[in-house]
C-alpha positions in Angstrom: -1.1 10.7 -14.4 0.7 13.5 -16.0 -1.9 15.3 -17.9 -1.2 18.8 -20.1 -2.6 21.7 -18.0 -5.8 23.1 -19.7 -7.0 27.0 -19.2 -9.9 26.2 -17.1 -9.4 26.9 -12.8 -12.0 24.5 -11.1 -13.3 24.7 -7.3 -14.8 22.2 -5.3 -17.6 22.1 -3.3 -16.5 20.9 0.0 -14.0 19.5 2.7 -13.4 16.3 0.0 -13.6 15.3 -3.4 -16.9 14.0 -4.8 -17.6 12.4 -8.0 -18.3 15.5 -9.6 -14.9 16.9 -8.5 -12.9 14.2 -9.8 -14.7 14.2 -13.3 -13.8 17.9 -13.3 -10.4 17.6 -12.2 -9.7 14.7 -14.8 -11.6 17.1 -17.7 -8.4 18.1 -20.0 -9.3 21.6 -20.2 -8.9 21.7 -16.2 -5.2 23.5 -15.4 -6.0 24.3 -11.9 -8.0 23.8 -8.7 -8.7 27.3 -6.4 -9.3 26.4 -3.0 -11.6 28.4 -0.2 -11.8 28.5 3.5 -15.1 26.4 3.2 -12.6 23.7 1.7 -10.4 23.9 4.7 -11.1 22.2 8.2 -7.6 21.3 9.6 -4.3 21.0 8.3 -4.0 17.5 8.1 -7.3 17.3 6.5 -5.8 20.1 3.7 -2.8 18.0 3.3 -4.9 15.2 2.3 -7.1 16.8 -0.3 -4.5 18.4 -2.1 -2.4 14.8 -2.4 -5.8 13.3 -3.7 -6.2 16.2 -6.2 -2.3 16.4 -7.1 -2.7 12.2 -7.5 -5.6 12.5 -10.1 -4.2 15.4 -12.7 -1.2 17.5 -11.0 -2.9 20.5 -11.4 -1.7 23.9 -9.9 -3.2 24.5 -6.6 -4.2 27.8 -5.0 -6.0 28.5 -1.5 -7.6 31.8 -1.1 -9.0 32.7 2.4 -12.0 33.7 1.3 -15.0 31.8 1.1 
């Protein structure tokens, strides 16, 4: 699904998306996702998480080292 990018940048709380995360990512005002250290466990997990995010809405995804 390719939706136009909105001005809102969302974050997620954990290592995987939950139903609230998916709802926020599908909102038309969401244009990006910012990931923090709390969202990272391993390279494989991070790849799976970003693939799931991009499959939902094609947002811009950024990863920061902070928590």
